Phi, psi and omega in degrees: 000164182281156181298316178300320179297320180296322178293318178295316180297320179295319178296319178294322177297317178296320180295319178295316179298319179296317180296332179273359175108356179274107184253019183290329182257356189257154171235127178263132179283136177236150178274140176285156175282108187278344183301310179292331178293314179295323179294319182291320182270355181057039176250148179232164175251128182296147178280100179240147179291147179296150180286000000 
């Protein structure tokens, strides 16, 4: 098989394992706590209604 296909297949295998609870190969993205960042940089986000 081709190298790109092997990479895609490996990624899908890892995704399935993660969905089944195996987190040994996975990294989950987390959002940073923006409140202290905004306080430190003195930046705010305008209060706008959600789209």
